[in-house]
mmJSON file of the N, C-alpha and C atoms, coordinates in Angstrom:
{"data_MODEL":{"atom_site":{
"group_PDB":["ATOM","ATOM","ATOM","ATOM","ATOM","ATOM","ATOM","ATOM","ATOM","ATOM","ATOM","ATOM","ATOM","ATOM","ATOM","ATOM","ATOM","ATOM","ATOM","ATOM","ATOM","ATOM","ATOM","ATOM","ATOM","ATOM","ATOM","ATOM","ATOM","ATOM","ATOM","ATOM","ATOM","ATOM","ATOM","ATOM","ATOM","ATOM","ATOM","ATOM","ATOM","ATOM","ATOM","ATOM","ATOM","ATOM","ATOM","ATOM","ATOM","ATOM","ATOM","ATOM","ATOM","ATOM","ATOM","ATOM","ATOM","ATOM","ATOM","ATOM","ATOM","ATOM","ATOM","ATOM","ATOM","ATOM","ATOM","ATOM","ATOM","ATOM","ATOM","ATOM","ATOM","ATOM","ATOM","ATOM","ATOM","ATOM","ATOM","ATOM","ATOM","ATOM","ATOM","ATOM","ATOM","ATOM","ATOM","ATOM","ATOM","ATOM","ATOM","ATOM","ATOM","ATOM","ATOM","ATOM","ATOM","ATOM","ATOM","ATOM","ATOM","ATOM","ATOM","ATOM","ATOM","ATOM","ATOM","ATOM","ATOM","ATOM","ATOM","ATOM","ATOM","ATOM","ATOM","ATOM","ATOM","ATOM","ATOM","ATOM","ATOM","ATOM","ATOM","ATOM","ATOM","ATOM","ATOM","ATOM","ATOM","ATOM","ATOM","ATOM","ATOM","ATOM","ATOM","ATOM","ATOM","ATOM","ATOM","ATOM","ATOM","ATOM","ATOM","ATOM","ATOM","ATOM","ATOM","ATOM","ATOM","ATOM","ATOM","ATOM","ATOM","ATOM","ATOM","ATOM","ATOM","ATOM","ATOM","ATOM","ATOM","ATOM","ATOM","ATOM","ATOM","ATOM","ATOM","ATOM","ATOM","ATOM","ATOM","ATOM","ATOM","ATOM","ATOM","ATOM","ATOM","ATOM","ATOM","ATOM","ATOM","ATOM","ATOM","ATOM","ATOM","ATOM","ATOM","ATOM","ATOM","ATOM","ATOM","ATOM","ATOM","ATOM","ATOM","ATOM","ATOM","ATOM","ATOM","ATOM","ATOM","ATOM","ATOM","ATOM","ATOM","ATOM","ATOM","ATOM","ATOM","ATOM","ATOM","ATOM","ATOM","ATOM","ATOM","ATOM"],
"id":[1,2,3,4,5,6,7,8,9,10,11,12,13,14,15,16,17,18,19,20,21,22,23,24,25,26,27,28,29,30,31,32,33,34,35,36,37,38,39,40,41,42,43,44,45,46,47,48,49,50,51,52,53,54,55,56,57,58,59,60,61,62,63,64,65,66,67,68,69,70,71,72,73,74,75,76,77,78,79,80,81,82,83,84,85,86,87,88,89,90,91,92,93,94,95,96,97,98,99,100,101,102,103,104,105,106,107,108,109,110,111,112,113,114,115,116,117,118,119,120,121,122,123,124,125,126,127,128,129,130,131,132,133,134,135,136,137,138,139,140,141,142,143,144,145,146,147,148,149,150,151,152,153,154,155,156,157,158,159,160,161,162,163,164,165,166,167,168,169,170,171,172,173,174,175,176,177,178,179,180,181,182,183,184,185,186,187,188,189,190,191,192,193,194,195,196,197,198,199,200,201,202,203,204,205,206,207,208,209,210,211,212,213,214,215,216],
"type_symbol":["N","C","C","N","C","C","N","C","C","N","C","C","N","C","C","N","C","C","N","C","C","N","C","C","N","C","C","N","C","C","N","C","C","N","C","C","N","C","C","N","C","C","N","C","C","N","C","C","N","C","C","N","C","C","N","C","C","N","C","C","N","C","C","N","C","C","N","C","C","N","C","C","N","C","C","N","C","C","N","C","C","N","C","C","N","C","C","N","C","C","N","C","C","N","C","C","N","C","C","N","C","C","N","C","C","N","C","C","N","C","C","N","C","C","N","C","C","N","C","C","N","C","C","N","C","C","N","C","C","N","C","C","N","C","C","N","C","C","N","C","C","N","C","C","N","C","C","N","C","C","N","C","C","N","C","C","N","C","C","N","C","C","N","C","C","N","C","C","N","C","C","N","C","C","N","C","C","N","C","C","N","C","C","N","C","C","N","C","C","N","C","C","N","C","C","N","C","C","N","C","C","N","C","C","N","C","C","N","C","C","N","C","C","N","C","C"],
"label_atom_id":["N","CA","C","N","CA","C","N","CA","C","N","CA","C","N","CA","C","N","CA","C","N","CA","C","N","CA","C","N","CA","C","N","CA","C","N","CA","C","N","CA","C","N","CA","C","N","CA","C","N","CA","C","N","CA","C","N","CA","C","N","CA","C","N","CA","C","N","CA","C","N","CA","C","N","CA","C","N","CA","C","N","CA","C","N","CA","C","N","CA","C","N","CA","C","N","CA","C","N","CA","C","N","CA","C","N","CA","C","N","CA","C","N","CA","C","N","CA","C","N","CA","C","N","CA","C","N","CA","C","N","CA","C","N","CA","C","N","CA","C","N","CA","C","N","CA","C","N","CA","C","N","CA","C","N","CA","C","N","CA","C","N","CA","C","N","CA","C","N","CA","C","N","CA","C","N","CA","C","N","CA","C","N","CA","C","N","CA","C","N","CA","C","N","CA","C","N","CA","C","N","CA","C","N","CA","C","N","CA","C","N","CA","C","N","CA","C","N","CA","C","N","CA","C","N","CA","C","N","CA","C","N","CA","C","N","CA","C","N","CA","C","N","CA","C","N","CA","C","N","CA","C"],
"label_alt_id":[null,null,null,null,null,null,null,null,null,null,null,null,null,null,null,null,null,null,null,null,null,null,null,null,null,null,null,null,null,null,null,null,null,null,null,null,null,null,null,null,null,null,null,null,null,null,null,null,null,null,null,null,null,null,null,null,null,null,null,null,null,null,null,null,null,null,null,null,null,null,null,null,null,null,null,null,null,null,null,null,null,null,null,null,null,null,null,null,null,null,null,null,null,null,null,null,null,null,null,null,null,null,null,null,null,null,null,null,null,null,null,null,null,null,null,null,null,null,null,null,null,null,null,null,null,null,null,null,null,null,null,null,null,null,null,null,null,null,null,null,null,null,null,null,null,null,null,null,null,null,null,null,null,null,null,null,null,null,null,null,null,null,null,null,null,null,null,null,null,null,null,null,null,null,null,null,null,null,null,null,null,null,null,null,null,null,null,null,null,null,null,null,null,null,null,null,null,null,null,null,null,null,null,null,null,null,null,null,null,null,null,null,null,null,null,null],
"label_comp_id":["UNK","UNK","UNK","UNK","UNK","UNK","UNK","UNK","UNK","UNK","UNK","UNK","UNK","UNK","UNK","UNK","UNK","UNK","UNK","UNK","UNK","UNK","UNK","UNK","UNK","UNK","UNK","UNK","UNK","UNK","UNK","UNK","UNK","UNK","UNK","UNK","UNK","UNK","UNK","UNK","UNK","UNK","UNK","UNK","UNK","UNK","UNK","UNK","UNK","UNK","UNK","UNK","UNK","UNK","UNK","UNK","UNK","UNK","UNK","UNK","UNK","UNK","UNK","UNK","UNK","UNK","UNK","UNK","UNK","UNK","UNK","UNK","UNK","UNK","UNK","UNK","UNK","UNK","UNK","UNK","UNK","UNK","UNK","UNK","UNK","UNK","UNK","UNK","UNK","UNK","UNK","UNK","UNK","UNK","UNK","UNK","UNK","UNK","UNK","UNK","UNK","UNK","UNK","UNK","UNK","UNK","UNK","UNK","UNK","UNK","UNK","UNK","UNK","UNK","UNK","UNK","UNK","UNK","UNK","UNK","UNK","UNK","UNK","UNK","UNK","UNK","UNK","UNK","UNK","UNK","UNK","UNK","UNK","UNK","UNK","UNK","UNK","UNK","UNK","UNK","UNK","UNK","UNK","UNK","UNK","UNK","UNK","UNK","UNK","UNK","UNK","UNK","UNK","UNK","UNK","UNK","UNK","UNK","UNK","UNK","UNK","UNK","UNK","UNK","UNK","UNK","UNK","UNK","UNK","UNK","UNK","UNK","UNK","UNK","UNK","UNK","UNK","UNK","UNK","UNK","UNK","UNK","UNK","UNK","UNK","UNK","UNK","UNK","UNK","UNK","UNK","UNK","UNK","UNK","UNK","UNK","UNK","UNK","UNK","UNK","UNK","UNK","UNK","UNK","UNK","UNK","UNK","UNK","UNK","UNK","UNK","UNK","UNK","UNK","UNK","UNK"],
"label_asym_id":["A","A","A","A","A","A","A","A","A","A","A","A","A","A","A","A","A","A","A","A","A","A","A","A","A","A","A","A","A","A","A","A","A","A","A","A","A","A","A","A","A","A","A","A","A","A","A","A","A","A","A","A","A","A","A","A","A","A","A","A","A","A","A","A","A","A","A","A","A","A","A","A","A","A","A","A","A","A","A","A","A","A","A","A","A","A","A","A","A","A","A","A","A","A","A","A","A","A","A","A","A","A","A","A","A","A","A","A","A","A","A","A","A","A","A","A","A","A","A","A","A","A","A","A","A","A","A","A","A","A","A","A","A","A","A","A","A","A","A","A","A","A","A","A","A","A","A","A","A","A","A","A","A","A","A","A","A","A","A","A","A","A","A","A","A","A","A","A","A","A","A","A","A","A","A","A","A","A","A","A","A","A","A","A","A","A","A","A","A","A","A","A","A","A","A","A","A","A","A","A","A","A","A","A","A","A","A","A","A","A","A","A","A","A","A","A"],
"label_entity_id":["1","1","1","1","1","1","1","1","1","1","1","1","1","1","1","1","1","1","1","1","1","1","1","1","1","1","1","1","1","1","1","1","1","1","1","1","1","1","1","1","1","1","1","1","1","1","1","1","1","1","1","1","1","1","1","1","1","1","1","1","1","1","1","1","1","1","1","1","1","1","1","1","1","1","1","1","1","1","1","1","1","1","1","1","1","1","1","1","1","1","1","1","1","1","1","1","1","1","1","1","1","1","1","1","1","1","1","1","1","1","1","1","1","1","1","1","1","1","1","1","1","1","1","1","1","1","1","1","1","1","1","1","1","1","1","1","1","1","1","1","1","1","1","1","1","1","1","1","1","1","1","1","1","1","1","1","1","1","1","1","1","1","1","1","1","1","1","1","1","1","1","1","1","1","1","1","1","1","1","1","1","1","1","1","1","1","1","1","1","1","1","1","1","1","1","1","1","1","1","1","1","1","1","1","1","1","1","1","1","1","1","1","1","1","1","1"],
"label_seq_id":[1,1,1,2,2,2,3,3,3,4,4,4,5,5,5,6,6,6,7,7,7,8,8,8,9,9,9,10,10,10,11,11,11,12,12,12,13,13,13,14,14,14,15,15,15,16,16,16,17,17,17,18,18,18,19,19,19,20,20,20,21,21,21,22,22,22,23,23,23,24,24,24,25,25,25,26,26,26,27,27,27,28,28,28,29,29,29,30,30,30,31,31,31,32,32,32,33,33,33,34,34,34,35,35,35,36,36,36,37,37,37,38,38,38,39,39,39,40,40,40,41,41,41,42,42,42,43,43,43,44,44,44,45,45,45,46,46,46,47,47,47,48,48,48,49,49,49,50,50,50,51,51,51,52,52,52,53,53,53,54,54,54,55,55,55,56,56,56,57,57,57,58,58,58,59,59,59,60,60,60,61,61,61,62,62,62,63,63,63,64,64,64,65,65,65,66,66,66,67,67,67,68,68,68,69,69,69,70,70,70,71,71,71,72,72,72],
"pdbx_PDB_ins_code":[null,null,null,null,null,null,null,null,null,null,null,null,null,null,null,null,null,null,null,null,null,null,null,null,null,null,null,null,null,null,null,null,null,null,null,null,null,null,null,null,null,null,null,null,null,null,null,null,null,null,null,null,null,null,null,null,null,null,null,null,null,null,null,null,null,null,null,null,null,null,null,null,null,null,null,null,null,null,null,null,null,null,null,null,null,null,null,null,null,null,null,null,null,null,null,null,null,null,null,null,null,null,null,null,null,null,null,null,null,null,null,null,null,null,null,null,null,null,null,null,null,null,null,null,null,null,null,null,null,null,null,null,null,null,null,null,null,null,null,null,null,null,null,null,null,null,null,null,null,null,null,null,null,null,null,null,null,null,null,null,null,null,null,null,null,null,null,null,null,null,null,null,null,null,null,null,null,null,null,null,null,null,null,null,null,null,null,null,null,null,null,null,null,null,null,null,null,null,null,null,null,null,null,null,null,null,null,null,null,null,null,null,null,null,null,null],
"Cartn_x":[-101.971,-102.494,-104.075,-104.699,-106.107,-106.706,-106.322,-106.753,-106.39,-105.385,-105.206,-106.572,-107.222,-108.404,-109.587,-109.585,-110.924,-110.968,-112.411,-113.286,-113.314,-113.23,-113.93,-115.171,-116.292,-117.716,-118.063,-118.167,-118.651,-120.385,-120.347,-121.421,-122.182,-122.735,-123.351,-124.871,-125.525,-127.001,-127.74,-127.952,-128.82,-128.316,-127.247,-126.701,-126.689,-126.429,-126.842,-128.372,-129.265,-130.702,-130.921,-130.308,-130.509,-129.952,-128.631,-128.336,-129.176,-129.569,-130.644,-131.897,-132.398,-133.442,-133.232,-132.142,-131.756,-131.536,-131.105,-130.654,-131.83,-132.827,-134.314,-135.043,-134.991,-135.372,-134.78,-133.629,-132.691,-132.669,-133.224,-133.327,-131.687,-130.831,-129.68,-129.02,-127.617,-127.305,-125.948,-125.437,-123.964,-123.875,-123.91,-123.655,-122.839,-121.597,-120.531,-120.846,-121.395,-122.073,-123.003,-123.897,-125.083,-124.565,-123.45,-123.061,-122.186,-121.432,-120.677,-121.82,-122.867,-123.921,-124.328,-124.869,-125.511,-124.443,-122.933,-122.139,-122.089,-122.385,-122.085,-123.479,-124.681,-125.935,-126.001,-124.92,-124.793,-123.684,-123.368,-122.247,-122.203,-123.182,-123.288,-122.129,-121.851,-120.737,-119.569,-119.496,-118.541,-118.46,-117.151,-117.073,-116.861,-117.183,-117.371,-116.762,-115.247,-114.459,-114.441,-114.822,-115.255,-114.633,-114.711,-114.407,-115.289,-116.555,-118.003,-119.156,-118.63,-119.675,-120.916,-121.273,-122.507,-123.496,-123.1,-124.04,-123.788,-122.949,-123.175,-124.043,-123.822,-124.834,-126.25,-126.575,-128.021,-128.637,-127.613,-128.015,-128.107,-127.283,-127.568,-128.834,-129.252,-130.402,-131.708,-131.429,-132.576,-132.927,-131.758,-131.717,-131.983,-132.354,-132.488,-131.408,-130.125,-128.991,-127.956,-127.302,-126.159,-125.027,-123.902,-122.558,-121.547,-120.612,-119.465,-118.912,-118.855,-118.284,-116.952,-116.25,-114.628,-114.23,-113.72,-113.722,-112.05,-111.67,-110.411,-109.844],
"Cartn_y":[-42.698,-43.729,-43.52,-44.479,-44.159,-44.041,-45.148,-45.105,-43.9,-43.084,-41.925,-40.918,-41.35,-40.142,-40.991,-42.304,-42.738,-42.778,-43.157,-43.113,-44.054,-44.47,-45.507,-45.102,-45.956,-45.834,-46.768,-46.743,-47.647,-48.103,-49.792,-50.319,-50.698,-49.361,-49.789,-50.196,-50.356,-50.871,-50.105,-48.917,-48.126,-48.274,-48.109,-48.598,-49.845,-50.757,-52.078,-52.367,-51.764,-51.703,-51.403,-50.363,-49.636,-50.569,-50.999,-52.05,-53.166,-53.802,-55.028,-54.485,-53.436,-52.745,-52.465,-52.015,-51.754,-52.973,-54.073,-55.336,-56.032,-55.836,-56.169,-55.729,-54.365,-53.572,-53.969,-54.272,-54.436,-55.792,-56.841,-58.265,-58.883,-58.318,-58.706,-59.16,-59.29,-60.119,-59.554,-58.813,-58.295,-57.429,-57.573,-56.562,-55.458,-55.72,-54.766,-53.868,-54.198,-53.467,-52.47,-52.852,-52.154,-50.999,-51.467,-50.511,-49.269,-49.726,-48.711,-47.804,-48.284,-47.642,-46.722,-47.06,-46.171,-45.106,-45.312,-44.279,-43.228,-43.676,-42.805,-41.951,-42.531,-41.668,-40.521,-40.653,-39.772,-39.033,-38.95,-38.178,-37.642,-36.707,-36.125,-35.88,-35.742,-35.61,-36.629,-37.69,-38.601,-39.332,-39.629,-40.888,-42.349,-43.569,-44.352,-45.375,-46.093,-46.958,-48.246,-48.991,-50.458,-51.424,-52.654,-53.723,-54.381,-53.848,-54.603,-53.334,-52.861,-51.458,-51.954,-53.239,-53.727,-53.454,-54.172,-54.491,-52.827,-52.038,-50.892,-49.629,-49.994,-49.288,-49.389,-50.685,-51.054,-50.749,-50.744,-50.224,-48.937,-48.174,-46.662,-46.448,-47.192,-47.213,-47.315,-48.176,-48.465,-47.391,-46.494,-45.316,-44.225,-44.203,-43.034,-42.01,-42.368,-41.314,-41.778,-40.873,-40.797,-40.582,-41.299,-41.317,-41.534,-40.852,-41.429,-42.744,-43.748,-44.88,-45.31,-45.737,-46.037,-47.113,-47.951,-49.543,-49.393,-50.049,-50.205,-51.798],
"Cartn_z":[240.623,241.356,241.358,241.084,241.133,242.828,243.55,245.06,245.484,245.295,246.186,246.132,245.267,244.993,245.496,246.049,246.564,247.679,248.099,249.058,249.861,251.176,251.759,252.332,252.185,252.517,253.345,254.82,255.442,255.066,255.024,254.49,256.247,256.653,257.93,257.591,258.741,258.459,257.406,257.635,256.551,255.398,255.004,253.759,253.25,254.042,253.711,253.349,254.162,253.777,252.501,252.32,250.881,249.793,250.045,249.013,248.742,249.778,249.642,249.047,249.365,248.298,246.913,246.772,245.326,244.417,245.059,244.576,244.152,245.096,244.905,243.755,243.533,242.484,241.394,241.178,240.103,239.739,240.514,240.263,239.777,240.706,240.56,242.197,242.208,243.357,243.924,243.159,243.847,244.648,245.775,247.035,246.799,246.318,246.313,245.045,244.046,243.02,243.536,244.347,244.886,245.586,246.332,247.463,246.512,245.603,244.632,244.012,243.402,242.938,243.901,244.92,246.055,246.381,246.447,246.627,245.784,244.253,243.348,243.191,243.844,243.885,244.896,245.903,247.034,246.478,245.696,244.966,243.613,243.489,242.212,241.265,240.104,239.53,239.551,240.543,240.434,239.222,239.316,238.313,238.954,238.286,238.647,238.073,238.787,238.34,238.487,237.554,237.736,236.45,236.931,235.86,235.335,235.969,235.693,235.144,234.225,233.77,233.09,232.802,232.594,233.906,234.92,236.22,236.903,236.79,237.532,236.621,235.18,234.53,234.81,234.809,235.121,236.379,237.449,238.857,238.798,238.154,238.01,237.315,236.026,235.643,236.661,237.363,238.32,239.29,239.595,240.677,239.763,238.588,237.615,237.718,237.827,237.683,236.737,236.322,235.44,236.176,235.654,236.393,234.903,234.784,233.993,234.63,233.749,234.476,233.326,234.347,233.495,233.904,232.809,233.318,233.452,234.501,234.944,234.786],
"occupancy":[1.0,1.0,1.0,1.0,1.0,1.0,1.0,1.0,1.0,1.0,1.0,1.0,1.0,1.0,1.0,1.0,1.0,1.0,1.0,1.0,1.0,1.0,1.0,1.0,1.0,1.0,1.0,1.0,1.0,1.0,1.0,1.0,1.0,1.0,1.0,1.0,1.0,1.0,1.0,1.0,1.0,1.0,1.0,1.0,1.0,1.0,1.0,1.0,1.0,1.0,1.0,1.0,1.0,1.0,1.0,1.0,1.0,1.0,1.0,1.0,1.0,1.0,1.0,1.0,1.0,1.0,1.0,1.0,1.0,1.0,1.0,1.0,1.0,1.0,1.0,1.0,1.0,1.0,1.0,1.0,1.0,1.0,1.0,1.0,1.0,1.0,1.0,1.0,1.0,1.0,1.0,1.0,1.0,1.0,1.0,1.0,1.0,1.0,1.0,1.0,1.0,1.0,1.0,1.0,1.0,1.0,1.0,1.0,1.0,1.0,1.0,1.0,1.0,1.0,1.0,1.0,1.0,1.0,1.0,1.0,1.0,1.0,1.0,1.0,1.0,1.0,1.0,1.0,1.0,1.0,1.0,1.0,1.0,1.0,1.0,1.0,1.0,1.0,1.0,1.0,1.0,1.0,1.0,1.0,1.0,1.0,1.0,1.0,1.0,1.0,1.0,1.0,1.0,1.0,1.0,1.0,1.0,1.0,1.0,1.0,1.0,1.0,1.0,1.0,1.0,1.0,1.0,1.0,1.0,1.0,1.0,1.0,1.0,1.0,1.0,1.0,1.0,1.0,1.0,1.0,1.0,1.0,1.0,1.0,1.0,1.0,1.0,1.0,1.0,1.0,1.0,1.0,1.0,1.0,1.0,1.0,1.0,1.0,1.0,1.0,1.0,1.0,1.0,1.0,1.0,1.0,1.0,1.0,1.0,1.0,1.0,1.0,1.0,1.0,1.0,1.0],
"B_iso_or_equiv":[0.0,0.0,0.0,0.0,0.0,0.0,0.0,0.0,0.0,0.0,0.0,0.0,0.0,0.0,0.0,0.0,0.0,0.0,0.0,0.0,0.0,0.0,0.0,0.0,0.0,0.0,0.0,0.0,0.0,0.0,0.0,0.0,0.0,0.0,0.0,0.0,0.0,0.0,0.0,0.0,0.0,0.0,0.0,0.0,0.0,0.0,0.0,0.0,0.0,0.0,0.0,0.0,0.0,0.0,0.0,0.0,0.0,0.0,0.0,0.0,0.0,0.0,0.0,0.0,0.0,0.0,0.0,0.0,0.0,0.0,0.0,0.0,0.0,0.0,0.0,0.0,0.0,0.0,0.0,0.0,0.0,0.0,0.0,0.0,0.0,0.0,0.0,0.0,0.0,0.0,0.0,0.0,0.0,0.0,0.0,0.0,0.0,0.0,0.0,0.0,0.0,0.0,0.0,0.0,0.0,0.0,0.0,0.0,0.0,0.0,0.0,0.0,0.0,0.0,0.0,0.0,0.0,0.0,0.0,0.0,0.0,0.0,0.0,0.0,0.0,0.0,0.0,0.0,0.0,0.0,0.0,0.0,0.0,0.0,0.0,0.0,0.0,0.0,0.0,0.0,0.0,0.0,0.0,0.0,0.0,0.0,0.0,0.0,0.0,0.0,0.0,0.0,0.0,0.0,0.0,0.0,0.0,0.0,0.0,0.0,0.0,0.0,0.0,0.0,0.0,0.0,0.0,0.0,0.0,0.0,0.0,0.0,0.0,0.0,0.0,0.0,0.0,0.0,0.0,0.0,0.0,0.0,0.0,0.0,0.0,0.0,0.0,0.0,0.0,0.0,0.0,0.0,0.0,0.0,0.0,0.0,0.0,0.0,0.0,0.0,0.0,0.0,0.0,0.0,0.0,0.0,0.0,0.0,0.0,0.0,0.0,0.0,0.0,0.0,0.0,0.0],
"pdbx_formal_charge":[null,null,null,null,null,null,null,null,null,null,null,null,null,null,null,null,null,null,null,null,null,null,null,null,null,null,null,null,null,null,null,null,null,null,null,null,null,null,null,null,null,null,null,null,null,null,null,null,null,null,null,null,null,null,null,null,null,null,null,null,null,null,null,null,null,null,null,null,null,null,null,null,null,null,null,null,null,null,null,null,null,null,null,null,null,null,null,null,null,null,null,null,null,null,null,null,null,null,null,null,null,null,null,null,null,null,null,null,null,null,null,null,null,null,null,null,null,null,null,null,null,null,null,null,null,null,null,null,null,null,null,null,null,null,null,null,null,null,null,null,null,null,null,null,null,null,null,null,null,null,null,null,null,null,null,null,null,null,null,null,null,null,null,null,null,null,null,null,null,null,null,null,null,null,null,null,null,null,null,null,null,null,null,null,null,null,null,null,null,null,null,null,null,null,null,null,null,null,null,null,null,null,null,null,null,null,null,null,null,null,null,null,null,null,null,null],
"auth_seq_id":[1,1,1,2,2,2,3,3,3,4,4,4,5,5,5,6,6,6,7,7,7,8,8,8,9,9,9,10,10,10,11,11,11,12,12,12,13,13,13,14,14,14,15,15,15,16,16,16,17,17,17,18,18,18,19,19,19,20,20,20,21,21,21,22,22,22,23,23,23,24,24,24,25,25,25,26,26,26,27,27,27,28,28,28,29,29,29,30,30,30,31,31,31,32,32,32,33,33,33,34,34,34,35,35,35,36,36,36,37,37,37,38,38,38,39,39,39,40,40,40,41,41,41,42,42,42,43,43,43,44,44,44,45,45,45,46,46,46,47,47,47,48,48,48,49,49,49,50,50,50,51,51,51,52,52,52,53,53,53,54,54,54,55,55,55,56,56,56,57,57,57,58,58,58,59,59,59,60,60,60,61,61,61,62,62,62,63,63,63,64,64,64,65,65,65,66,66,66,67,67,67,68,68,68,69,69,69,70,70,70,71,71,71,72,72,72],
"auth_comp_id":["UNK","UNK","UNK","UNK","UNK","UNK","UNK","UNK","UNK","UNK","UNK","UNK","UNK","UNK","UNK","UNK","UNK","UNK","UNK","UNK","UNK","UNK","UNK","UNK","UNK","UNK","UNK","UNK","UNK","UNK","UNK","UNK","UNK","UNK","UNK","UNK","UNK","UNK","UNK","UNK","UNK","UNK","UNK","UNK","UNK","UNK","UNK","UNK","UNK","UNK","UNK","UNK","UNK","UNK","UNK","UNK","UNK","UNK","UNK","UNK","UNK","UNK","UNK","UNK","UNK","UNK","UNK","UNK","UNK","UNK","UNK","UNK","UNK","UNK","UNK","UNK","UNK","UNK","UNK","UNK","UNK","UNK","UNK","UNK","UNK","UNK","UNK","UNK","UNK","UNK","UNK","UNK","UNK","UNK","UNK","UNK","UNK","UNK","UNK","UNK","UNK","UNK","UNK","UNK","UNK","UNK","UNK","UNK","UNK","UNK","UNK","UNK","UNK","UNK","UNK","UNK","UNK","UNK","UNK","UNK","UNK","UNK","UNK","UNK","UNK","UNK","UNK","UNK","UNK","UNK","UNK","UNK","UNK","UNK","UNK","UNK","UNK","UNK","UNK","UNK","UNK","UNK","UNK","UNK","UNK","UNK","UNK","UNK","UNK","UNK","UNK","UNK","UNK","UNK","UNK","UNK","UNK","UNK","UNK","UNK","UNK","UNK","UNK","UNK","UNK","UNK","UNK","UNK","UNK","UNK","UNK","UNK","UNK","UNK","UNK","UNK","UNK","UNK","UNK","UNK","UNK","UNK","UNK","UNK","UNK","UNK","UNK","UNK","UNK","UNK","UNK","UNK","UNK","UNK","UNK","UNK","UNK","UNK","UNK","UNK","UNK","UNK","UNK","UNK","UNK","UNK","UNK","UNK","UNK","UNK","UNK","UNK","UNK","UNK","UNK","UNK"],
"auth_asym_id":["A","A","A","A","A","A","A","A","A","A","A","A","A","A","A","A","A","A","A","A","A","A","A","A","A","A","A","A","A","A","A","A","A","A","A","A","A","A","A","A","A","A","A","A","A","A","A","A","A","A","A","A","A","A","A","A","A","A","A","A","A","A","A","A","A","A","A","A","A","A","A","A","A","A","A","A","A","A","A","A","A","A","A","A","A","A","A","A","A","A","A","A","A","A","A","A","A","A","A","A","A","A","A","A","A","A","A","A","A","A","A","A","A","A","A","A","A","A","A","A","A","A","A","A","A","A","A","A","A","A","A","A","A","A","A","A","A","A","A","A","A","A","A","A","A","A","A","A","A","A","A","A","A","A","A","A","A","A","A","A","A","A","A","A","A","A","A","A","A","A","A","A","A","A","A","A","A","A","A","A","A","A","A","A","A","A","A","A","A","A","A","A","A","A","A","A","A","A","A","A","A","A","A","A","A","A","A","A","A","A","A","A","A","A","A","A"],
"auth_atom_id":["N","CA","C","N","CA","C","N","CA","C","N","CA","C","N","CA","C","N","CA","C","N","CA","C","N","CA","C","N","CA","C","N","CA","C","N","CA","C","N","CA","C","N","CA","C","N","CA","C","N","CA","C","N","CA","C","N","CA","C","N","CA","C","N","CA","C","N","CA","C","N","CA","C","N","CA","C","N","CA","C","N","CA","C","N","CA","C","N","CA","C","N","CA","C","N","CA","C","N","CA","C","N","CA","C","N","CA","C","N","CA","C","N","CA","C","N","CA","C","N","CA","C","N","CA","C","N","CA","C","N","CA","C","N","CA","C","N","CA","C","N","CA","C","N","CA","C","N","CA","C","N","CA","C","N","CA","C","N","CA","C","N","CA","C","N","CA","C","N","CA","C","N","CA","C","N","CA","C","N","CA","C","N","CA","C","N","CA","C","N","CA","C","N","CA","C","N","CA","C","N","CA","C","N","CA","C","N","CA","C","N","CA","C","N","CA","C","N","CA","C","N","CA","C","N","CA","C","N","CA","C","N","CA","C","N","CA","C","N","CA","C","N","CA","C","N","CA","C","N","CA","C"],
"pdbx_PDB_model_num":[1,1,1,1,1,1,1,1,1,1,1,1,1,1,1,1,1,1,1,1,1,1,1,1,1,1,1,1,1,1,1,1,1,1,1,1,1,1,1,1,1,1,1,1,1,1,1,1,1,1,1,1,1,1,1,1,1,1,1,1,1,1,1,1,1,1,1,1,1,1,1,1,1,1,1,1,1,1,1,1,1,1,1,1,1,1,1,1,1,1,1,1,1,1,1,1,1,1,1,1,1,1,1,1,1,1,1,1,1,1,1,1,1,1,1,1,1,1,1,1,1,1,1,1,1,1,1,1,1,1,1,1,1,1,1,1,1,1,1,1,1,1,1,1,1,1,1,1,1,1,1,1,1,1,1,1,1,1,1,1,1,1,1,1,1,1,1,1,1,1,1,1,1,1,1,1,1,1,1,1,1,1,1,1,1,1,1,1,1,1,1,1,1,1,1,1,1,1,1,1,1,1,1,1,1,1,1,1,1,1,1,1,1,1,1,1]
}}}
């Protein structure tokens, strides 16, 4: 099961602020995608599971990081 290895990350003030800054730099609006990209940035070597690989890839490029993206 995929969720058994998932981690919950709180979207507190500092993370939310970083997400807003990322969205501005990326010229996009999906807050959840930004939160996922930031979680990936903070976890070197992680894989990102998403149904929206294009948006996640774009955000990771803006962050100047590479992660494996798996479509679910």
